[in-house]
PLY file of the C-alpha trace (Angstrom):
ply
format ascii 1.0
element vertex 221
property float x
property float y
property float z
element edge 220
property int vertex1
property int vertex2
end_header
-3.87 24.20 8.62
-1.76 22.11 6.28
-1.45 18.62 7.02
0.77 15.84 5.64
-0.12 12.24 5.16
2.93 9.65 4.90
1.53 6.16 4.52
3.90 3.62 5.13
3.45 0.19 3.27
5.94 -3.02 3.23
6.77 -1.77 -0.53
6.29 1.62 -0.69
5.97 5.05 1.32
3.87 6.94 0.18
3.33 11.09 1.20
1.07 13.66 0.31
0.04 16.96 1.46
-3.05 19.20 1.70
-1.60 22.03 -0.18
-0.42 19.80 -2.53
-2.56 17.86 -6.12
0.24 14.75 -6.40
1.45 12.22 -4.52
5.47 11.50 -3.76
6.43 8.34 -3.38
9.96 6.12 -2.54
10.18 2.30 -1.74
10.45 1.20 1.86
11.07 -2.38 2.75
13.35 -4.57 5.30
15.89 -1.99 5.80
13.77 1.13 6.48
13.67 2.41 9.99
11.58 4.93 11.55
14.59 7.62 11.17
15.20 6.31 7.62
11.86 7.04 6.86
11.85 10.65 8.25
14.44 11.24 6.18
12.73 10.44 3.42
9.95 12.45 4.14
11.76 15.72 5.04
13.47 15.42 1.24
9.69 14.69 -0.55
8.39 17.09 1.15
10.96 20.25 1.36
8.98 22.32 -0.57
5.18 21.55 1.19
4.41 23.68 4.24
2.96 21.35 6.64
1.49 22.19 10.45
0.87 18.79 11.73
1.27 15.49 10.49
-0.77 12.27 9.89
0.50 8.38 9.97
-0.48 5.21 8.73
1.68 2.60 10.34
1.76 -1.15 8.66
1.25 -2.72 12.28
-0.76 -2.81 15.78
-1.63 0.85 17.28
-2.24 1.45 21.04
-2.32 5.45 22.57
-1.36 6.97 19.59
1.89 4.68 19.13
3.04 1.79 17.41
2.40 -1.18 19.72
4.59 -3.68 17.86
7.36 -3.60 15.39
6.43 -4.00 11.66
7.00 -7.50 9.92
8.26 -5.61 6.53
10.28 -2.38 7.42
12.96 -2.56 9.56
13.84 -1.99 13.63
12.97 1.23 16.26
9.96 2.17 15.28
7.81 1.18 19.14
10.03 3.52 20.78
10.42 6.29 18.23
9.11 10.26 19.10
7.95 10.68 15.55
6.37 14.36 17.25
9.79 15.45 18.45
11.55 14.26 14.78
9.32 16.49 12.55
8.84 18.39 15.04
5.08 19.20 14.64
2.40 17.52 16.13
1.73 13.70 14.83
-1.22 11.31 14.91
-0.47 7.70 14.33
-2.92 4.87 13.26
-2.80 1.52 12.01
-2.73 2.04 8.11
-5.95 0.29 7.68
-7.39 2.10 10.03
-6.35 5.80 7.97
-8.05 3.81 4.98
-11.33 3.31 6.85
-11.22 6.49 7.88
-10.66 7.96 4.73
-13.91 5.35 2.47
-16.30 5.93 5.72
-19.34 7.33 5.46
-21.88 6.35 8.06
-23.22 4.11 11.02
-21.12 0.71 11.38
-18.33 -0.08 9.51
-15.83 -2.46 8.69
-13.02 -2.01 7.11
-10.74 -5.76 4.82
-8.26 -4.33 2.95
-7.49 -7.87 0.34
-3.23 -7.31 -0.21
-0.52 -8.37 1.10
-1.58 -8.94 4.17
-5.09 -8.51 5.28
-5.80 -5.19 7.10
-8.62 -4.54 9.56
-10.81 -1.55 11.24
-14.62 -1.09 12.68
-15.83 2.49 11.89
-18.55 2.45 15.00
-20.30 6.92 14.29
-17.22 8.02 13.26
-14.75 6.35 15.88
-12.11 4.26 14.48
-10.73 0.84 16.07
-8.19 -0.79 14.42
-8.53 -4.66 14.50
-5.82 -7.15 14.50
-8.02 -10.10 12.37
-5.84 -11.72 10.04
-4.15 -13.64 12.92
-7.24 -14.95 14.56
-7.90 -19.16 13.72
-10.49 -19.35 11.14
-10.49 -23.44 9.94
-7.68 -26.51 8.65
-5.33 -25.18 11.20
-5.02 -21.61 9.60
-6.30 -18.41 10.40
-8.31 -15.68 8.44
-4.63 -14.03 7.00
-4.32 -17.48 5.70
-6.69 -17.68 3.22
-7.70 -13.58 2.46
-4.29 -12.68 1.88
-2.06 -12.81 -0.80
-0.62 -16.09 0.64
-3.82 -17.41 0.38
-4.59 -16.74 -3.11
-2.00 -17.62 -4.24
-2.64 -21.47 -2.51
-6.52 -21.29 -2.96
-6.46 -20.04 -6.42
-8.89 -17.52 -7.70
-12.29 -19.07 -7.78
-11.07 -21.24 -4.04
-10.37 -17.66 -3.12
-13.43 -15.94 -3.91
-15.22 -18.40 -1.79
-13.56 -17.16 0.83
-14.22 -13.66 0.75
-17.39 -13.54 0.44
-18.02 -16.57 3.04
-14.98 -14.25 5.90
-16.73 -11.22 4.80
-19.76 -11.84 5.72
-19.73 -13.77 8.86
-17.15 -11.21 10.01
-20.01 -8.27 9.35
-22.35 -9.88 10.88
-19.73 -11.19 14.41
-18.88 -7.09 14.07
-22.34 -6.31 13.78
-21.82 -3.68 11.06
-23.73 -2.21 8.09
-21.51 -2.47 5.71
-18.26 -3.37 4.84
-16.25 -1.37 2.31
-12.90 -4.46 0.75
-10.28 -1.93 -0.14
-6.34 -3.46 -1.10
-5.39 -4.70 -4.52
-6.53 -7.76 -4.25
-10.05 -6.63 -4.96
-9.38 -6.65 -8.36
-9.76 -10.11 -8.47
-13.47 -10.06 -7.35
-15.96 -11.24 -10.13
-18.77 -9.54 -7.10
-18.66 -8.05 -4.10
-20.45 -9.82 -1.47
-24.01 -8.58 0.03
-23.91 -4.72 2.40
-20.11 -5.05 0.86
-18.77 -1.69 -1.82
-15.00 -1.65 -3.23
-12.17 1.04 -1.18
-9.62 3.14 -2.92
-6.07 2.95 -2.07
-6.00 6.77 -2.19
-8.55 6.55 0.78
-6.05 6.06 3.27
-4.56 10.20 2.32
-8.08 10.86 2.37
-8.40 9.33 6.10
-5.17 11.40 7.15
-6.53 14.67 5.85
-9.63 13.81 7.82
-8.25 13.01 10.51
-7.29 16.44 11.61
-10.54 18.20 9.41
-12.99 16.27 10.39
-14.39 16.63 13.68
-16.89 13.82 14.11
-14.18 11.56 13.03
-11.88 10.01 15.77
-9.28 7.10 16.43
0 1
1 2
2 3
3 4
4 5
5 6
6 7
7 8
8 9
9 10
10 11
11 12
12 13
13 14
14 15
15 16
16 17
17 18
18 19
19 20
20 21
21 22
22 23
23 24
24 25
25 26
26 27
27 28
28 29
29 30
30 31
31 32
32 33
33 34
34 35
35 36
36 37
37 38
38 39
39 40
40 41
41 42
42 43
43 44
44 45
45 46
46 47
47 48
48 49
49 50
50 51
51 52
52 53
53 54
54 55
55 56
56 57
57 58
58 59
59 60
60 61
61 62
62 63
63 64
64 65
65 66
66 67
67 68
68 69
69 70
70 71
71 72
72 73
73 74
74 75
75 76
76 77
77 78
78 79
79 80
80 81
81 82
82 83
83 84
84 85
85 86
86 87
87 88
88 89
89 90
90 91
91 92
92 93
93 94
94 95
95 96
96 97
97 98
98 99
99 100
100 101
101 102
102 103
103 104
104 105
105 106
106 107
107 108
108 109
109 110
110 111
111 112
112 113
113 114
114 115
115 116
116 117
117 118
118 119
119 120
120 121
121 122
122 123
123 124
124 125
125 126
126 127
127 128
128 129
129 130
130 131
131 132
132 133
133 134
134 135
135 136
136 137
137 138
138 139
139 140
140 141
141 142
142 143
143 144
144 145
145 146
146 147
147 148
148 149
149 150
150 151
151 152
152 153
153 154
154 155
155 156
156 157
157 158
158 159
159 160
160 161
161 162
162 163
163 164
164 165
165 166
166 167
167 168
168 169
169 170
170 171
171 172
172 173
173 174
174 175
175 176
176 177
177 178
178 179
179 180
180 181
181 182
182 183
183 184
184 185
185 186
186 187
187 188
188 189
189 190
190 191
191 192
192 193
193 194
194 195
195 196
196 197
197 198
198 199
199 200
200 201
201 202
202 203
203 204
204 205
205 206
206 207
207 208
208 209
209 210
210 211
211 212
212 213
213 214
214 215
215 216
216 217
217 218
218 219
219 220
């Protein structure tokens, strides 16, 4: 079975097939609608065979479909028929959840993506649950995203941001009864040390998660 994985970001669209070693990337952004995305993907993957598709979507997903329009892309995603567009079986899940699946090893794992926003997912013995922790109230009238996402890093400065990361990771790990935490996203590079029971993720894990969705019977979305 050949798998095509699509990782949709606010600024880039990443595509890779299980039959090919290289990643192909094009810009995304506010003008990207689902029709535009499908056209770009078909052009990028024109020489790759694929039987099924995994899509990492930058927003809330319910029942295998986008439940809200994304903040950084164009409109039309909620009711779009991805299976009809690709002519293949398609599985859609939150982009943080897809990266969590690719990072998962065992037990109860909390994934937090420290990037432009704050992505989050919980994997419990192989079943991934997409979370929306970024908008939850935290302190001083702000949310977890206000403190841990890029805007928090810019507002607090790196030293105080690092303190907040350690504090929030410990708080959320205890709240989710997680055995360990994986920290993904580009801003992980700014951490001098990782909180206890924490390990770093890799952006490539999102693609691996898309493969595992179809390959690994012990992993479920």
